[in-house]
C-alpha positions in Angstrom: -47.7 -18.3 -64.9 -47.0 -14.7 -65.0 -49.5 -14.3 -62.2 -47.8 -16.7 -60.4 -44.4 -15.0 -61.0 -45.4 -12.1 -59.9 -47.0 -13.2 -56.6 -43.9 -14.3 -55.9 -42.1 -11.1 -56.7 -44.3 -9.8 -54.3 -43.4 -11.8 -51.9 -39.6 -11.5 -51.6 -40.3 -8.0 -51.4 -42.5 -8.0 -48.6 -39.9 -10.4 -46.5 -37.3 -8.3 -48.2 -39.1 -5.6 -46.8 -40.0 -7.1 -43.0 -36.4 -8.0 -42.9 -35.3 -4.4 -43.6 -37.8 -3.0 -41.0 -36.5 -5.4 -38.1 -33.0 -4.4 -38.3 -33.6 -1.0 -37.9 -32.8 0.5 -34.2 -35.1 0.9 -31.3 -34.7 4.9 -30.4 -34.6 5.1 -27.0 -34.0 8.8 -25.2 -33.8 9.7 -21.5 -34.1 13.3 -21.1 -33.5 15.1 -17.3 -34.7 18.3 -16.8 -32.9 21.6 -15.3 -29.8 19.5 -13.9 -26.6 21.2 -14.2 -24.1 21.0 -16.8 -21.0 20.1 -14.5 -23.2 17.5 -12.5 -22.4 14.1 -14.6 -19.0 12.5 -13.8 -19.2 12.2 -18.3 -18.1 15.8 -18.5 -14.5 17.0 -17.8 -15.3 19.9 -16.4 -17.9 17.5 -13.5 -17.8 19.3 -10.1 -15.5 17.1 -7.8 -18.7 15.9 -5.5 -20.9 14.2 -8.0 -18.1 13.0 -10.0 -18.6 9.3 -8.7 -22.5 9.6 -8.5 -23.9 9.3 -12.2 -22.8 5.7 -12.8 -25.3 4.5 -15.3 -25.5 8.1 -17.3 -21.6 8.3 -17.7 -21.5 4.7 -18.9 -23.1 6.0 -22.2 -21.2 8.5 -23.2 -18.1 6.4 -22.1 -19.9 3.4 -24.3 -20.4 6.1 -27.2 -20.0 9.7 -27.3 -20.3 12.6 -25.6 -21.1 16.0 -27.5 -18.9 19.2 -25.9 -21.5 21.7 -27.8 -24.9 20.7 -27.6 -27.6 22.7 -27.3 -31.4 23.1 -26.7 -33.4 25.6 -28.3 -34.5 27.1 -26.2 -33.5 27.8 -22.2 -36.8 26.5 -20.4 -38.8 23.9 -20.0 -42.3 23.8 -22.7 -40.3 25.7 -25.5 -37.0 23.2 -25.5 -39.1 20.1 -25.5 -41.3 21.5 -28.3 -38.3 22.3 -30.5 -36.7 18.5 -29.3 -39.7 16.5 -30.5 -41.0 18.6 -33.7 -36.8 19.1 -35.4 -37.7 22.6 -35.9 -37.4 26.2 -33.9 -40.7 26.4 -32.0 -40.4 30.3 -32.5 -42.2 29.9 -35.6 -45.0 28.1 -34.3 -45.3 30.5 -31.5 -43.9 28.5 -28.9 -41.5 31.0 -27.2 -42.9 30.7 -24.0 -43.7 28.3 -20.7 -46.9 26.8 -20.9 -48.8 28.4 -18.3 -51.0 26.0 -16.5 -54.8 25.2 -17.0 -54.1 26.7 -20.7 -56.4 25.8 -23.5 -53.3 26.3 -25.9 -50.8 23.6 -26.7 -48.0 22.4 -29.5 -49.6 24.0 -32.7 -51.8 21.4 -33.9 -50.3 22.1 -37.3 -46.7 20.6 -36.3 -45.6 16.8 -37.1 -44.3 15.2 -34.1 -41.2 13.1 -35.0 -42.9 10.8 -32.7 -45.7 10.7 -36.0 -43.4 9.9 -38.5 -41.8 7.4 -36.4 -45.5 5.9 -35.6 -46.3 6.0 -39.2 -43.0 4.1 -39.9 -44.2 1.0 -38.5 -42.4 2.4 -34.7 -44.4 1.8 -31.8 -43.9 4.5 -29.8 -44.0 5.6 -25.9 -43.5 8.5 -23.7 -43.2 8.4 -19.9 -42.6 11.1 -17.1 -43.4 14.9 -18.1 -45.3 16.4 -21.4 -45.9 20.3 -20.8 -46.9 20.7 -24.3 -51.1 20.7 -23.7 -53.4 19.9 -21.9 -56.5 19.6 -23.4 -57.4 16.0 -25.3 -55.8 17.8 -28.8 -52.6 18.0 -27.4 -52.3 14.6 -26.0 -49.5 13.1 -26.4 -52.3 9.9 -27.2 -52.9 12.8 -30.3 -49.7 13.8 -30.5 -47.9 10.4 -31.7 -47.2 8.2 -28.8 -49.2 5.0 -28.6 -48.6 4.7 -24.5 -48.7 8.1 -22.3 -48.1 7.4 -18.8 -47.3 10.6 -16.7 -47.8 14.3 -15.7 -48.9 17.0 -18.3 -47.7 19.7 -16.7 -44.1 20.7 -16.2 -43.4 19.3 -12.5 -45.4 18.2 -9.4 -44.3 16.8 -5.7 -42.4 13.7 -6.0 -44.4 11.6 -3.7 -48.4 11.0 -3.0 -50.3 13.8 -3.1 -53.6 13.9 -1.4 -55.8 16.1 -4.2 -53.6 15.9 -6.9 -55.7 17.8 -9.8 -56.0 16.3 -13.6 -52.8 17.8 -14.8 -50.7 17.1 -11.7 -51.9 13.5 -11.8 -49.5 10.5 -12.9 -52.0 8.8 -16.0 -52.2 6.2 -18.1 -53.5 7.2 -21.5 -56.2 10.1 -19.6 -56.7 8.1 -16.7 -55.4 8.5 -13.4 -53.6 6.4 -11.5 -52.9 5.9 -7.8 -50.5 8.4 -5.7 -47.9 5.8 -4.6 -44.1 5.6 -4.5 -41.6 8.3 -5.7 -42.2 9.4 -8.8 -37.9 9.1 -10.7 -38.9 5.7 -9.7 -42.2 5.1 -11.2 -40.7 6.9 -14.2 -38.1 3.9 -14.6 -40.2 1.2 -13.7 -42.7 2.0 -16.5 -39.9 2.4 -18.7 -38.9 -1.1 -18.3 -42.7 -2.4 -18.6 -42.3 -0.6 -21.5 -39.6 -3.0 -22.9 -40.6 -5.8 -21.8 -43.6 -6.0 -22.9 -43.0 -4.7 -26.3 -40.6 -7.1 -29.3 -42.9 -7.6 -32.3 -41.4 -4.2 -33.9 -39.1 -1.6 -33.1 -40.1 1.3 -30.8 -38.9 4.8 -29.8 -39.7 5.5 -26.3 -39.1 9.3 -24.7 -38.2 8.5 -20.8 -39.3 12.9 -19.6 -38.1 12.5 -16.1 -38.9 15.1 -13.9 -35.8 15.3 -11.9 -33.9 17.1 -10.7 -36.3 20.3 -11.7 -37.6 21.4 -8.2 -39.1 20.7 -5.7 -35.9 19.3 -4.1 -37.4 16.5 -2.8 -34.8 13.4 -2.4 -35.1 10.6 -0.5 -33.3 9.9 2.4 -31.3 7.3 1.1 -29.7 9.5 -1.5 -28.8 12.2 0.6 -27.5 9.7 3.0 -24.8 8.7 0.0 -24.0 12.7 -0.4 -22.5 13.4 3.2 -19.8 14.6 1.6 -21.8 17.3 0.7 -23.1 20.3 3.3 -26.2 19.9 3.6 -28.5 22.8 1.9 -30.1 22.8 -1.4 -27.2 21.5 -3.5 -27.0 18.7 -1.9 -31.1 18.0 -2.0 -30.4 18.9 -5.9 -27.7 16.3 -6.1 -30.2 13.6 -4.3 -33.0 14.4 -7.0 -29.7 13.9 -9.8 -28.3 10.3 -7.8 -32.4 9.4 -8.1 -32.0 9.9 -11.8 -29.3 8.1 -12.3 -30.0 5.0 -11.1 -33.6 5.1 -12.5 -30.8 5.0 -15.5 -29.2 1.9 -14.3 -32.4 0.3 -13.9 -33.8 1.1 -17.7 -30.2 0.0 -19.0 -30.4 -3.0 -17.2 -33.8 -4.1 -18.7 -32.5 -3.2 -22.4 -29.5 -5.9 -21.8 -32.1 -8.5 -19.5 -34.8 -8.0 -23.1 -31.8 -7.8 -25.4 -32.6 -5.3 -26.9 -29.3 -2.8 -25.9 -27.1 -4.2 -28.6 -30.1 -2.8 -31.1 -30.7 0.0 -29.3 -29.9 4.1 -30.2 -29.9 5.1 -26.7 -29.7 8.9 -26.2 -29.2 11.1 -22.9 -29.6 14.4 -22.7 -31.3 17.6 -20.4 -33.7 19.9 -21.5 -32.6 22.9 -20.6 -29.4 24.9 -18.6 -29.5 24.2 -15.1 -31.4 26.0 -12.4 -28.7 27.4 -10.7 -30.9 29.3 -7.8 -32.7 25.3 -6.9 -29.0 23.6 -7.0 -27.5 22.7 -10.3 -23.8 23.6 -11.0 -23.1 24.5 -15.1 -19.5 24.7 -14.6 -17.4 26.1 -16.9 -20.3 28.1 -18.2 -21.5 31.1 -16.6 -25.4 31.9 -16.6 -28.5 29.4 -16.0 -31.5 28.2 -16.8 -33.5 31.3 -18.4 -30.8 33.2 -20.3 -29.0 32.4 -23.5 -25.6 32.4 -21.8 -24.1 29.3 -22.5 -25.5 28.0 -19.0 -28.7 28.7 -20.3 -28.7 27.1 -23.6 -25.7 23.9 -23.8 -26.4 21.0 -21.9 -25.2 17.8 -21.5 -25.8 15.4 -24.3 -24.6 11.8 -25.2 -25.2 8.8 -26.7 -24.1 5.3 -27.6 -25.3 2.1 -30.3 -23.6 -0.5 -29.9 -22.1 -1.5 -33.8 -22.4 2.1 -34.8 -21.0 4.4 -32.4 -17.2 4.0 -31.4 -16.8 4.0 -27.9 -15.0 6.6 -26.6 -16.1 8.8 -28.9 -15.9 12.8 -28.7 -17.8 15.0 -31.5 -16.6 19.0 -31.0 -19.1 20.5 -33.7 -22.0 22.3 -32.6 -25.1 20.4 -32.5 -28.5 20.7 -31.5 -31.6 19.3 -30.1 -33.1 19.9 -33.5 -30.9 17.8 -34.8 -32.7 14.5 -33.1 -35.5 14.1 -35.3 -33.6 13.6 -38.5 -31.1 11.8 -37.0 -34.5 9.1 -36.0 -35.6 9.4 -38.7 -32.6 8.1 -40.9 -31.3 5.7 -37.8 -35.3 4.6 -39.0 -34.7 4.0 -42.5 -36.4 7.2 -44.2 -35.2 10.6 -45.4 -37.0 13.5 -44.1 -39.2 15.4 -46.8 -38.0 18.9 -48.0 -42.0 19.8 -47.5 -41.2 19.0 -43.2 -38.7 21.7 -43.5 -36.6 20.7 -40.2 -34.4 22.7 -39.0 -31.5 20.1 -37.9 -28.8 17.7 -39.5 -28.9 14.4 -39.7 -25.6 13.8 -37.8 -25.8 9.9 -38.0 -23.3 10.7 -40.7 -21.2 11.7 -38.2 -22.3 9.6 -35.3 -20.8 6.2 -37.6 -17.4 8.3 -39.0 -18.3 8.3 -41.9 -18.2 11.7 -41.8 -15.6 14.1 -40.1 -16.8 16.9 -39.5 -20.5 18.8 -39.6 -21.5 21.4 -42.0 -20.6 24.7 -40.9 -24.6 26.3 -40.0 -25.5 29.0 -37.6 -27.5 27.6 -35.1 -30.2 30.4 -33.1 -32.3 31.5 -30.5 -34.7 33.6 -29.0 -36.5 34.1 -25.7 -39.4 36.0 -25.2 -40.2 37.2 -29.1 -39.4 40.1 -31.6 -38.5 42.4 -28.3 -36.9 39.9 -26.3 -32.9 38.3 -26.0 -31.6 36.5 -29.4 -28.1 35.1 -29.9 -27.0 33.1 -32.8 -23.7 31.1 -32.8 -21.6 29.7 -35.9 -18.4 28.1 -35.2 -16.2 29.2 -31.7 -17.9 32.9 -32.5 -21.5 33.9 -30.5 -23.3 36.5 -30.8 -25.6 37.6 -27.4 -28.0 40.6 -27.9 -30.2 41.0 -24.9 -32.3 43.8 -26.3 -32.3 46.0 -22.8 -32.3 49.5 -22.4 -29.0 50.3 -23.0 -27.5 47.3 -24.0 -25.5 46.2 -27.4 -25.4 43.1 -29.1 -21.6 41.6 -27.8 -19.6 39.1 -29.4 -17.9 35.7 -27.7 -14.8 34.0 -29.3 -16.2 30.4 -26.9 -13.1 28.2 -27.9 -10.8 30.9 -25.7 -13.7 32.2 -23.1 -16.4 29.7 -23.1 -17.7 32.1 -19.8 -18.5 34.4 -21.7 -16.3 37.4 -20.1 -14.7 39.7 -22.7 -16.7 41.4 -25.5 -14.9 40.9 -28.9 -17.2 42.6 -30.9 -14.9 46.2 -31.0 -12.4 44.2 -32.7 -14.1 42.0 -34.9 -17.1 44.2 -36.3 -17.3 42.6 -39.7 -18.1 39.3 -37.9 -20.3 40.9 -35.4 -21.6 42.6 -38.5 -22.3 39.5 -40.4 -23.9 36.9 -37.2 -26.6 40.2 -36.5 -27.6 40.4 -40.2 -28.0 36.2 -40.1 -30.3 36.8 -37.3 -32.4 39.7 -38.8 -32.8 36.9 -41.7 -34.0 34.2 -39.2 -35.9 36.0 -37.4 -38.0 37.5 -40.2 -39.4 33.9 -40.7 -40.9 33.9 -37.6 -44.4 34.6 -35.8 -44.7 36.1 -32.6 -45.5 34.2 -29.0 -49.0 33.0 -28.9 -49.3 33.2 -25.7 -47.0 35.1 -22.9 -44.8 34.1 -19.9 -46.2 31.6 -17.4 -45.0 29.2 -15.0 
């Protein structure tokens, strides 16, 4: 009798656990590459020529939340991805620089990906598109928490079929090369829909890492024709890549609707670093570009939607950083990160749902290229930028009144500058030197 009762309790517990698991949201990340801060219609300072050109990405913000002070933890591709994927400052594990093509190194094997943690929680995990975190088998996406990988290992490639793609340029599926065909951005959108159509038995985590609008500037002619209001040249070509990105975001969102997944899916759109103005991006109203610690190099467009959780039209002005995504995803999946994981990010769930009206005050940090390179800290509206070049001194900016970082007010606020510098020093003392030098 006792045994029967015990079995009944265990059965009820199992059913309850499965019911809870079934209610956990899917998580979909849509990640662009080198896009301009001012090149999306949902941004208040979107440049006029792009105001109506990104309706699908804009819908994520209008249906959910726009972040006005969102940052990546790095100012170039591979480091920013490393920090986001792990939820820790990438400088803690020596991933300060882009990974050179063909390198035998990669994101430290001592670090655990957020995808691995979600995988352990029963999520089906997929990565589509650009990897740029390691080429050897030990660093392959399938070895780092992704059940399915469809994409390229290196940082960029032609948008059109290549005659003889290298093993790191070719679009592969779980380690096997696929045929060269079609337009790369469209291939990634199609692959995302393939994933969504076949996985329904458990929650999923899908990271769609577009190469667009990273160079080379190879838009489709049809997309250039839609941009006849922009003068011919690199700007128009860059915008052509951006509208193809938006088209494929729309394709993916439509697939969510078709599969009746939209109501239980947390969707995030953001970009990997500041826009590459040299290839045509526009970071209006910020100064600087990809590769710099000015706002134009690290502040990024970010929007989320989560039906029933995030009110449509929400705006969050609190500073947030890409490191916050892993703890937020884990919270959405129903778990609390262990202190032993030493995550640097903050769980945003309470702020997203309105349970919290603000985030705790905290400093955000950046460092480029090791202990001799540029560094920065933001806390509240204050930002200290220390280029550490010969003859330079640290500059203090009030981002509320000076988002372009044109007025150094360190002389007027010496105690603030000193306090921020001390916090930077303390943070930097916890870091290691880069494990490799600057690469491509």
